[in-house]
N, C-alpha and C positions, 0 to 999 in steps of 0.2 A: 671664326674664330670663338665666336660664342658657343655658338653650335658644337663642335670640338671640343672643349672645356665640359660644357656640359656632359656631353656624351662620358667622356673620361673621368668626372665625378659621380655620374650614376656609376660607371663601371668598378670605380673605388666604391662604393659604397655597398654593392651587390659582394664584392667581394669579401666586405669586412664582415658582412650581414653571415655569408656562407659559411666564412671560417669562424666566427659567433657561434652558429647552428651545430656545425660540427662538434666544435668545442665542448658544446651542452648535451650533444646526443652523445660522445664518449665518455661524458662526465657522468651520464644514466645510466649507459652500459656499466660501467665500472662500480658503482654503486647497487645495482642488480645484482651484480655476478657476487657481490659482497655479501646482498643479501639471501643470494640462495645456500650460500656458505655458512647461515646460518649467524650472520656477524651481527649482536644485538646492537651496536651501535648504530649500523647502516640501517636495518630496519628503523630504530625510531626516527632517523633523520629523513628514512623513507615518507612513514607513516605522516611525517611534520609537513610534505611536502605536496603527498597527494591524498590528503583525509578529506578535504573538499571536495575533491573530486567522486571521494566512495561515497560521502554521504548525500551529493548533489546526483549522483545519476541516476537510483531510481525515482527522482522526481521528475526527472529530464527524460529519461527511455519510458516508464511502466506508470506515471503519474500518479506514485503515490504520494500518501499525505507525507508531514516532518516525523509523527514520531512512526510509521512504517520504516521512514529512511534511518531514523537512528537504530531503532531493530536491526535493521541490513548491515549498518554500520559495524555494528558488536560481531553479528554474524560472520562478516568479509573480515575484519579485523583478528578474529579466532584462527582463521583458518590460511591467512596468510601471515601471521606472526613466526610462523616456524620456517620460514625462506623457503618451504621445498617445493611450491609451486614458481618460484621464481625460475627454477631451474628449466623449466620449460620454452624460458625467452631464449631465443638463437638468434636475433638480433636480424632475422632476413626478412621483418617486416618493421613499421616504425613501432617504437614504445607503446606511444596510445593505442595504436590499433590493437596490440598482442594485451595491453592492459584493461581495453573499455571489454575485449572479448571472454577476459577473465572474468572480469564483472558481471558481464550479464550471463554467462553459465553458472557462476553464485549468486546471482539474483534468483533465478529460473529454479535452483536447489532452493531455496531459501523459500519461496513462494511455496514449493512444495510439501515441506516441514512444518510451515503453518498450519496446512489445511489439513495435520496429523491428529490436531488439536480436535478433543468430541464435548461435546456436551454430554453430561451425566445427568439421565433421566431414571426418577426411581418412583415406584409403584406405591400408592397410598389407597386407603380405602376412606370414605367420607361417611359422614354420618347417617344415610343409607342404606352404606355396604356395597356402595357401588366401586367399582378403584379408579384409578386416576392417575393421569402421570404430575409429577410434583418435580422442577427444578429448586432442589433445594439449598437456597440462599446462594445460587452460582449464578453471574452474570456472564454474563454474552462472553466466553473464549476467550475471543480476540482480544476483549478489552483489558485482559487480566494486564497488570502493571508491575513494573517494577523500577527500583532506585526514586529518581527523583520526579518520575512520573507518578507513581504511589505515594507520594510526598505531595504533589501539587493536587492528584483527586481527593486525599484528605481534608486539605485547604479548600476544595472545591466544596465538601459535603459540612464544613463549618463552616461556610460562608452560607450558602443551603439552609442549614439549621438555624441560624437568626432570624429567617424571615418567620413570617405568620405561619402559625399552624397553617390555616388554609390554603396559603400560597405554595408552600413546601411541599403540600399535600398533594396539591395539584398538579405540580410538577415533576413527583415521582409517580404520581398515577400514569402520566402521559409516558415516562419514559419507564414503567415496571420491569420489562424485560431485562434493564441494565441497572436498574436500581431498586432498593427493598425497601420496606416501610419498618418502622420502627413500632414496639408493643403500642406506646406511647400512640403512634399514627394511629393504629389499626383500632384502638380503641374510639377516636374521635372518629375516625368514618363511620366505626357502626353507630354511634351516637348521630351523626348529620342523615344518615341513610335509614335511621329506625329500622337494620336489620340485627338477628343475632352476630355476636362475636364469630362464631362458626361459618354462617353463612357469607360472610364478609371473608373471611380466610378461603372458602371454596369458591367464590369469586375471585379473588385474585388468580387461585392456582388454573382458574380457566383461561385466566385472560392473558398468563405468562404463556398457558401450552399453546393458545393460540397463535400468540406473538412468534413463538418458538418456529411454529410452520412458516409462517413469513420469513423469520432470517434464514431457514434452511434454504429458499427458494433466493433471499440476497446473496447468502456464500456461492448458490449454484452461476448466479451473475457473473461473482465475481472471480470465480473459476472458469467463467466464458470470457471474460477480461482476458486474462491470463494465458486461456488454451488458444483466443484469437492471435494475440504477439506470440505466440511459438508456434502458427501456421504462416503468421507474415515472415517469420524469421526460416522457414524450412522451405516455403516460397522463392524468399530471396535467394537461398543458398540454392536451390536448382535453377536460378535463372543465372545466375552468377557462372555456373557449371557449364550452363548454356553458348554462354557469351566467351566462357573462355576454351571450348569444343568449337566454335563459330573461329575464333581467331587461328588456331590450328590447323581446320580443318579449309584448303583453298579448293580441291578438287570437283569434289561433288556437289554439283549446283542445285541437287533435288535435296541435297542432306541440308545445307545450308537456308534453302526455300524452306522444310520442313524446321530448321530451329527457330526460324523467323514467325512462322505461325502460331510454335509452344510459347516462345517466348510474349508474342503477345496477349494468350490466354491466360499466362503467369502475371502477366502486369495488369489485366482486369481483376483477375482474384484477388490479387494482394489488394488493390486500389476497393476494392468490397471488404475485404476484411479490415481494412484501415477504415474505411465508415462503419461499420458495426459496432467497432473499437469504438467509435468517438462517441458514438450514438449512446453507449453505455456509459462511457465516461462522461458524459455529461450530466446522462441523470443520476450518475454518483457525487456530482459538486453538487448539486439540487437538493441532494439529504434522501433520495427514494431509496437507499438500499439501508435505510435505518429503520428497525421493527419500533415503530413508534404506533402507541397506543391511539387506535380514532377518538378523537372528541364524543364519539357519541356515547362511547363506554363511561368515559369519567363523567358525563355528564348524569350519567344512569343511577350510578352508584352514591354521586353525591346529590342526587334529585336539585341541581340548579339547570338552567337553561343551557342548550350545546352551544350558543355563538358568543355565552360569557365566558367560556373557558379558553377562548383563543385572548378574548382581552386580559385575564387574570395570566398569561401562558407570555404575554406583550409585556406585562408589567414584572413577572419575574425575573423575566429575562433583562432588562432596564436596569433593575436592581444589582443581578448578579454581575454587569458588565460592568457596574459604577463601582463596585466592589475588588 
């Protein structure tokens, strides 16, 4: 008796659940249809519901950081806000499957556009009449900020400038590719190193050039992460087609066998690319793709032991974190 009642209750709950899911699906389809017609209120409602998914998608799928996720969110929002892309949803697949496919395609497009930004190199002449390239007060193009990020960066620089001259010069030298020394700091550096002002500027220019070469390699590594992801998606697509072909083909045993072998090859290739990508992502997490100045160059210009640079950097970091 108890078993029968339990089964009846379970059936009733499942029926309610299915009815609720159907109602939710119906609401989503109705909302998407309104969005496809450019209904501003529907679009506002849609972004209110799915903005978190849009933001988290690049973090979960591409392991991008929060700053990049914010940039992508704006990019995706601009391209979805007119409602035209919603017309492609025909209801033949689950809404989230369709939506994540759209986000994936937008993310791939966005990553490609990011790589179009170039560093501007200008030819200069040093005191000896030799040409050299100088990045004219231009930070890493990937670090160009806007809006709230720009305000936070100003606050960071403000806190950095509150430190002692020695501490902030050491910190800026360590990240000279991204930060610039003020005229006052260059004068301090000339006095500390006992070198002419022009020689200090030449040294800094040479350092930036050296780091810019490293930065180009870093960008290549990041491009490789994207390329590996695209390759994985392509291989998975091929595998899906083969699996679909296997389901339809029931007569030719040899063909099925050949498909099985090909699927195994694809699985191995996918796994290998996943491993390559994970290794690069792990290096990125550890900060290997930051163009940081080797301490020996910082020690050389400041005429202090190389070992003391790390101590100073630790103290600067502690002070910045506290503030």
